[in-house]
LUMVO-130666 format. One record per residue (C-alpha): residue number from 0; x, y, z. Coordinates in pm, whole numbers, m for minus. Layout:
n_u_v_w
NUM_X_Y_Z
...
***
This chain:
n_u_v_w
0_9724_14571_10498
1_9672_14230_10659
2_9723_14177_11025
3_10025_13986_11151
4_9801_13719_11303
5_9635_13648_10969
6_9973_13640_10794
7_10104_13392_11050
8_9796_13171_11011
9_9831_13166_10632
10_10203_13092_10663
11_10154_12797_10899
12_9871_12661_10685
13_10108_12672_10387
14_10389_12505_10584
15_10151_12231_10702
16_10025_12163_10352
17_10381_12146_10217
18_10474_11899_10494
19_10179_11680_10393
20_10283_11693_10027
21_10642_11606_10121
22_10527_11312_10336
23_10306_11181_10055
24_10593_11205_9806
25_10826_11025_10047
26_10574_10740_10084
27_10541_10716_9706
28_10920_10705_9663
29_10958_10426_9920
30_10671_10229_9763
31_10817_10268_9413
32_11165_10167_9529
33_11030_9851_9691
34_10841_9763_9372
35_11155_9810_9163
36_11361_9604_9409
37_11108_9321_9387
38_11121_9333_9008
39_11502_9322_9007
40_11507_9029_9250
41_11258_8844_9030
42_11484_8895_8725
43_11787_8766_8915
44_11590_8466_9040
45_11480_8379_8685
46_11837_8409_8557
47_11966_8181_8831
48_11691_7925_8762
49_11776_7918_8391
50_12139_7821_8458
***
């Protein structure tokens, strides 16, 4: 049977790694959204120029 201290250490290591993964995913989502927004603005700009 593991000690409570070791269990706590493993738990907090897991929580920390999940926080890092969540932060990385959030950064990727923001980056992707900005790229898509730029692409949409470029399409609108081209449509306006063609009028």
